[in-house]
N, C-alpha and C positions, 0 to 999 in steps of 0.2 A: 662355478668352480669346476675344474676338470678332475678326472680320476687321477689319483697319485700313483706313482710307481711302487713296487714292493718296498717294504720298510727298509730292507737291507740296502737299498740304493739311495735312500734319502736320509739326511739328517733332519729330524723334524723338530718337535716342540721344545720350548725352554723348560726343561724340567729341573727346577731349582733344587739345589742340594746344600745343606748347611755344613759349615765348617765344624771340625771337632771341638768339643768343649775345651775351653782354655786355649784354643789356637786362634790367632788373629787371621784376618782376610789374607789370602794368598799363602797361608801356611801349607807346607807340603808334608806328605807322609807316605811312605812306601806302602804299596798294596800288599796285604799279608800273603805270605807264601803258603801253599797247601801244606797241611800238617803231614809229618812223616808217619810211617806205620808204627814207629815206636813212641810217638807222641800222642797217645790216645786220650790223655787228659787235657789236651789243649782245646777245650770246647769253644772258647772264645775265638780262637783262630779259625776253627772249622766253620763257625757261624759266619764270620766275616768272609771267609772264602766262598761259602755257599751263596751269601747275599751278592757278592761281586759277580759270580758266574750265573746268577739267576737270569732266565730268558725274559723276565719282565723289564719294562722300562720304568725304573724306580730309583728313588733317591731318599736318603734320610736327612732330616734337618733338625737342629737343636732348637731350644726355646728362643734363641735369638734369630731364628730363621736362617742359620748359616749351614751350609752343606757339610755333612759329616761323612756320608758314604754314598756311592753311586754304583749302579750295576754297569756291567760292560755294555749292555744294551742302551743304557742312558748315554754312556760315553759316545757310542756310535751315532745316536740321534742328534746329540748336541754338537758332535764333532770336536770335542775337547776331552782330554783325559781327566780322570778324577783328581789327580794331583793339581791340575790347573784350576779346577772348580772348587776344591775344598776350602771352606771358610768364606765362600761368597754367597750372597743372597740370590734369589731367583732373578731379580731385576738387574743384578750385576753380571749374571751369567748370560742373560739374553735381554737385550734392550728392545722392549716391545710393550705397548700398552697392556697386553694381556698378562705380562709379568707382574705389573703392579696389581692387577685384579687378582691374580693367583695369590700374591702375598696377603692381600686383604682377607681372603678366605682362610689362609693358613693361620692368621692371627685369631680369627673366630674359632678355629678348631682348638687352638691352645687355650682360649678363654672358656669355651663351652665344654670341651672334652667330647664333642659329638663329631662324627664323620660327616664330611661334606663332599659333594660332587659338583663339577662344573664342566662346561664344554668351551673350548677356546679354538680360535682360528689363527694360525701363525704362519709367517713366512720366515723359515729358518735360514741362517746364513749358508751360502753356498748352494741354495736350491731356488730354482726359478718359479716355483709354484707354491701356493698356499696349501696347508694341510690342516685337518681338523682333528682335535684330540679330546678325549674324555679323561678328565683328571679325577682321581680319588684321593682325598686327603684324610688320613687315618691318624688319630692321636696315638702316640706311643707312651705307655705308662710304665713307671718304675715299680719296684716291689711293693712300695707303700701305696700304690694307686695314683700317685701324682703324675701329671702329664709332663713327660721329659723331652718330647720332641714330636715331629710330624713326619709320617711316611707318605711321600708323594708317589703315586703310581699312575702312569699314563698309558693310554691305549689309542693307537692311531685308528680313527673311524672315518678317514677321508673317503674310502670307497663306499661305505654305507651312507655317509652324508650325501655324496654326489648321486648315489642311486635314488635316495629320497627326493633330492632336488629335481632330478630328471622326471620322476613320477609326478611331482607337483607341477612341473612345467607341462607335461603331457595332459594332466587334468585341466590346467589353466587353458591350454590350447583348445580342449574340447568345449570349454565354457565360453571363451572369448572369440573364437573364430566361427564365422557363419551366423552371426546374430541377425543378418538381413540377407535378402536375395539380391544385393547390389554387388556386382563383380568387383569394382574398384575398392569398395569398403571392405569386402571380405579379404582381398589381397593385403590391404593395409593392416587389418587385424592380425594377419600372419606375421608381418614384419614387426608389429608392436609387441607381439608375444615373444619373439626371438631375441629382441634387444631390450635390456642388456643381459638377460639371463643366460643366453647361449652365445651371442655374438656381439661385436661392437658395431657392426654395420650389416644390414640385410637389405636385399633388393628382390623384388618380384617382377619378372618380365614374362609377358605372355605373347604367344604367336599372334600375329595380326588377324588371322582368320577367326580367332576366338571372339573378337569384338562383335562380329556379326551374328554370333550364336550358332554358326555353322560348325559341323565337324571337320577338323583339319584332315588333310589327306593322310593315308597310312604311311608308316615309315618315318625315317628321320627327316627333318626339314631340309630344304634345298640349301645350296651354298651360293653366296654367303648367308649366314644365319642372320635373319632380321627379327628383332623382338621389340615389343613396345613396353616401356617402363610404366607400370601401373601403381607401384607402391615402393616405398623405401623407409628405412628408419636408422638412425645413428645415435650413438651415445653423445655425439657432439651436436650442439645446437645448430639447427639450420642445415644439417647434413652437408658440410662443406666437401666431404670426400666424393660426393656424387658427380659423375661426369654427364649422365643422361638425366634430363629433366622429366618430371612426371608427364605422361602422355606423349612423349617423344618416341619416334621410331629410330632405333639404332642398329648398326651392323656390327656383329661380333666376329672378329677374325678367327680363322681356323687355328686351333691350338689354345684358344682362350678357354677358361673353365666352363663357361656357359655353352659354347659351341661344342666342346668335346663331350660333355655329359649328354647333350641332346643327340649327338651323333651315335654314341654308344648305347644310350638309353639306360646308363647306370650312374649311380652317384659317384662323386669324385671328391677325394680329399687331397689337397695339394699344399705343399709349402712353397712360399714365394722365394725362389732361389735366384742368384744373380743371373744364371743362364736364362731362366724364364723371363726375368725382367728385361734382359737385353732383347729377347725376341719381341716382347711387348713394345719396347721403344721403337722397334722397326715397324710393327704392324698397327699399333695403337699408341702413338706417343703421348697423347693427352692422358690416357688411362695410366700409362707407366709413370708419368709425372706425379699423379695423385698417389700412386702406390708408394713412390719414394718419399713424397712429402709427409704422408701420414704414417708411414712405417708399417704397411700391411705385411704380415708375415705368414698367415695361414688362411686358407680358403676352403670352404665346402660348397660344392655345386650339386644341387639335387634336382633331377628332372621331375616336373610336376605332371603326374599322370592320374587319370581317373577313368574307369570303365573302358580301359584299353586305349584311351585317347591321350596323346601328349598335348598338354595345354601350354607349357612354358617351362621356365627354370627359375629356381630360387637360389640365390647366392648368399652365403653367410661368410663374413670375414672378421678377422681379429687384427687390431692394430694397437689397442690400448692395453688389453689383457696380455701379459707376456707369454702365457702357456699356449702352445699350439693346439689345434683340434686333435682329438683322439678318436679311436674307433667307436667308443661309446657315444661321443658327440655326433658322429656320423649317423649312428642308429637313431639317436634322438631327433636329429634334423629330418631324417627320412620319415619318422613317425608323425611329427607335426605337419610336415609338408603333405603327407598322404591325407591327413585329416582335412587340411585346407583345400587340397585338390578336389575332394568330393564336394565341399561347399562351393568352390568356384565353379565346378562343373554344373552344380545345381543352379547357381546364379546364371550361368551361360544358357542353360536349357530354359530356365524361367524367362530370361530376356527374349529368347527366340519365340517361346509360346506367347509371351505378352505382345510382342510385335505382330505375330500372326493374328491373335485375338483382336488387337486394336484395328488391324487392317480389315479383318472380317467385319467387326462391328461398325467401323467407319463406312464400309460399303453398304451395310444394312440400315444405318441410321439415315434419316432424310437430310438432304443438302439444304441449302437456303430455300425455304418454301416460297412459292410464287406469291405475288401480291394477291390478297384476298379482299373481296368487298365486305366480307362479314367481320373480319377481325384484323388487328395489327399484331404481329407475332414477334416474340423474342424468346430465345431458348439457350440453354447451356447443357453440356454433358461433360462430367468429370469422372474419369476412371479412378479406381482406388489406387492409393500409393503403395500399399503393402500386401496386396492380394496376389496369389499366384495366377495372374491372368485377369483380364477384365471380366465384368459380370454381364448379366442379361438385362440391364436397365435400358429402356428405350422410350422414345416419344415420337409422335407423328402428327402431322396436320394434313387432313384429307379433304379436298374439295368435294362437295356433294351437289346434287342437282338443286335447282331453285336458289342458287347463290349461297346455300348453306355450307357449313364447314363442320367437320368432325375433329375433335381434339382428343388425343390418346396419350396416356402415359402408362407404362407397364414395367414389371420387374420379375425376371425369371430367377428362381432360387439357384444359387451356386455361382461359380466363377470359372473362367477359362473358355476354351474353344467350344466345348459342348454347350455351355450356357449361352454363348453368343449365337451358336447355330440354332438352338431352340428359340432364342429371341427372334432370329430372322424368320423362322417358320411362323411364329405367332404374329409378327408384324405383317407378313405377307397375307396371312389368313384374315387379319383385321381389315386390311385394305380390300380384300376380295369380298368379305361380308359387307363392308361399308358400301361397296359399289352396288350391292343389291338393295341398298337403302333399308336395312333392317333397323328396327328400333333398338336402342341401347341394351335393354334387358334381353332381347332375343339374340342380339349379336354376342353378348357374353355367354349365353347358354350354348351357342354353337362353338364358341372358343373353349368353353369348359370341356365339351366333348372332344375337341381336338387335343387338348392337353392330356386327357385320359388315354387317347390313342397313342400319343407320343410316349407316355410312360409305359404302356404295354409294349411298344416297340423296343424301348430301352431294356425292359426286363427280358424280352425274348432274345435280344442280342447280347445279353449279359454286359450291358454298358456299365463302366465303372461309376457313372454318375448316379445310377439308380433312378428312383422316381423323379419326375419333373413336376415342379410346382411353380405357380406364378400368381401375381396379382395384377389387376388392371383397372383403370378408370377410363370410361368412354363417355364423351359429352358431344352433343350436337347442338349447334347454335344457328338459329334462323334470323338473319338481319332484317327480314321483312316484318315478322311478328315480334322480334326481339325476345323470343322465348328460347330457353336453353333446357335440354333434356339430358339428364345424367344418370348413370348407373355405375356401380363399382363392385369389384370382386376382391374383397379383402384388402383394398388399397387405401392409403391415407386419404382423408377427406380433403377436397380442394378448398382454397381460400378465395373469397370474393371481396375486392376493394371497390366500393362505390364512388362515384364522382364527388360526393360530399366528404370523403375522407374516412368513412366508416369501414371497418374490416371485420368480416365474420367468416367462420368455417361452416360450409354448407352442410345441412343435415341430410346427407345422402345415405340411404340404408347400406350397411357394410357389404352384405352378401358374402358367401364363402369364397375362399381363394380358388383359383382355377385348378381343376384336377380333382376336386373333392367329389363332384357329381351328385345328381339327385336332389339338389337344393335350388330353390328359385332365386332369381335376381329381381330387384325392384328398381323402378325409375323414380326420379324426382324431376318435376318440371317447374320452372320459375321464369318470370319476366325480368330481364336485365335492362337497366338504364343504359343509354348510349354512353360510352366512355368508361364503363365498368371494366375492371381488370380481374380476369379469372386466372388463378395460379394453380397449376398442377405440378406434382413433384413425386419423387420416390422417397422412401423412408430414410435413405442415407443422408438426406438434407437436414432432417430435424432430429434424428436419433443417432448420437455419436458417443464416443468414449468421454468426451468433455461434458456433455449435457444429455439429459434424458429427453424423451419425446415431448413431455408436457412443457419443459423449459424451452425446447426448440420451437414448438408451436407458438409459444408466447413471444419469442424473439422474432419469428416470422411475422406475426401480427404487427408488432411494433415497427418493423422495417417497412412493411407494405403501407402502413398508415402515414409514412413520411412523404412529403411532396418530392417528385422526381422530375428531372428535365426530360426524360425519355424512358421508354420501356426497357431499352438496353441498359441504361444506368440503374434501373430498378433491379434487373437481373444481377448486375455486378454488386449492388448494395446487399442483396440477399445473401450472395455467396460470401461476401466479405464479413458479414455479421455472423453467419452460421458456420462457415468453414474457413477460418483464418489460415489454417494449414491444409496440406493435402488431405483429402478425405480418406477415412479408413474403409469406406464402402463406396461403391459407385453411386453417382448422383445424376439424375435427370431432372431438369427444371424447364417448364414450359409456361410462359405467361402470354395471355391473349387479352388485348383491349378491344372491346366490342364496338362495332359500328352499326349504323341503322340505315336501311334504305327507305326513304320517305316516298310520298306520292309523286315526287319529281322523277323517281326511278321505277315506280311500280304503278301499273294500271290493271284494274280488275272489273270484269263484267259478269253478271249472271246471265246465263243462256237459257231462254225458255225452251221447252220440249216441243218444238214445232219446226217443220222443214225450212221455213223462211228465216229461221234464226241463223243459219249458216251464212247467208249473204250479209245480214246485219253485223255478224261477228267479224267478217272480213272487212267491212266498211269501218267499224270502230277501230280495228287494229291499224288500218291504213291511216286514219285520222290521227291516231296516237303517234305513229311513226313520223308523220308530218310535223307534229308538235315537238317531237324530239330531234327533228332535223335528220331523220334517217330515211329519207325518201328512197335512197338506192336499195334499201333492204325490203322495200314494199312487195316486190314481185314474189320473192321466195316466202316471205311472211304470209302473204295471201294464200299461197298453195298449202303451206303447213297448217295454218289456222283452219282452212277449209277441210282438210283431211282429218285433223284431230277432232274438230267439233262434229263432223259427220259421223265418225266412229262412235263418239260418245252418245249422239242421238240414236244411232242405230243399235248399238250393243250395250250401252250403259243405262244407268238409272239416274233419275233426278235426285238431288239438285246437280246441275251442270254449271261449271264456272270456267271462264277464260281469264288467264292472267299473263301479262307481259312484264318482264323484269329487264330493265336496262342496266347491265353491268359492263364489264369489258366485252362481253358478247350479249346478244339478245336471246333471252330465254322465253320460250312460249310454253305455257302449261295449260292443260285442260283437265279438270277434275270432275269426277262423277261419283255416284253412290254405289257403283258396282265394284266388287272385289275381283272380278275376272279380268285378267291382264291380256292384252292382245299379243299376238306372236307374228313375227315377220315370216312370210312365206313367199315362195316364188310362184307367181300366177302362170297358168298355162295360156297358150295363145288363144284358146277358145273361151277363157274365163272373161266374164264381163267386169269383175272386180278383183280385189286382192292385191292391187298394185299400189295402194295408198301409202302404207308404211314403208314399202320399198322406195317410193318416191321421196318420202320424208328422210329416210336414211341417206339417200344420194345427195339431197340438197342441204343437209345440215351437218354440223360438226359432230353431233352425237344425239342420241335419243334414248329414252328408257321409261321405265314404269316404277313407281314407288307406292307402296301400300300406305294408307292412312287409316285413322281410327274409324272413318265413316265410308271408306271406299278406296279409290285409287286416284293417282295423278299420272298422266302421260305428259312427258316433257320432251322438248327438242331445243337444242342450243345452236344458234345461228351465228356464225362468225361475222362480226361487223367490219373486220379488216378487209375481208373479201368483198363485202358490199361496198 
């Protein structure tokens, strides 16, 4: 409801007035003349004259609820003289449902003798807008105390009522707008708040550049003005007034409310005049046709701005409510639009940061891992649906020497670009440390030190994220021995599904989260049957708003126990059971089905500590290659075996062992009991030795050393494709 004009300009509420006692409906009586100076004893005339000239909007009714007297102010409000109203009831003076309600209260006053108050909303004759009145009904008593009538006094409270309504709408806007960080939904919330409380039809149109999250260029938009419709609302079902569909890009002609308010940067209040409609018919005939059809008569156009950036325009229109927009309506529209603009800008900035975070995290997460001899892999990563940016969850599959593989799942505390960046640094560190072939507990110790250093850097740089924390699970699986070694740093325990259908959660010592420092990590080693499925995940998978961690683990156990056609289908089944909707937290899931390399792929020999053992080792290796049908690789293999066995005999300790592993490449390993690792060096022209490892490096795809519990292993990987 809009603000009313001053009372002097409006005839307002039906203020019933009773006819004089003994007079029938329609009876007339001359208004008393003011008493003369000589007529001091005419008190009744004086009282009647004073009542008539009272500034109050009041009327006196008898016990039959017929008007007896009315003030001049009441005559002005009703628009009828007292003579025309005398003897009539309230409902006869003004035909309105509120008149009947007022008479009911008047009867109660006559019966109880108690004063009553009520508030009514009326549309008075000759006025195009509704008004709100507070009515006081006071019993009038005679000398003996009997109730002889009812005095009706009315006060126009339209202005106060509208002010309260506007405050309520502003409060409602603060509660209902911006409930999410979704740009389209926030825009729709603005339209929903405005209709029908403020307007009959509301639209929200944004500049196309806003969709990408980028800041639009400074200054007014170029001509012609192009805007994308993101939200609308109407009092009519289906919004038949709308010309532009949701999501459509439309051109707004110069002079249209939307284009004009964006050009000036100021809100606009406009009545739809015949001249304006004629101009619209020329520039936008379809819009003009809708304006005529639905009777649009008043429009507000408010530029949507936040943090100095113009985002778009909000248009409010009236076509069902007869009163036009007023200045107070313009201020109200500006207020709720400003609130919505901040929320929409937050959504825009969030969308931009989220895309950046997703792009960063996507570049840091592994792509489809190459085929591994050790395991079959399936993985999923789901970013949170309601967080301000993605988080620091990650997983990785890292090939290791000896056909082994490392499986990693980690979770950096926090969300957004900084969490993704920290995740990237940790993932890179894990890959670097894995390349050194550290044991899982040692790797986590080094990773713990790195997180402490990252937190110190964040503190020194006064980073808003503060301390950095993370959890991690690191597992190494050897397909030759079928043994798996695991260690975790505050991370959820992995699940193991064996080929017989049993599912259990592995008892891996928890260890402290990364970044605590000073506490040890422990490993667990176990033998896995071929075809076992190891499931690694982050806590967002099992711990959600819908269910606690214990319930989530039980559900995970049940899903993993079901037969599945493939590992990919198992991944899908886990997510469907545990996360039917978009997750509230990021989720990383990694499933690995173990394979085994049997004697058809592995050959091992013990090498005695004697010089003649080198020749026998070369011979055994060549015979094995012949059995595998790899005769073309024999030449390089002989040279590598000769060099590695010779180094072990010369510089290592017993026991010495030679092993060949046939995978996609040929792996040559020589182990001994010494912990001293060889180093590649460039031999001088006068040196008699020192060229062996350089020769191995030149002939093979890669080589390296890994420490074992009893010594070390030197390995070299020879490409079979080249052979």
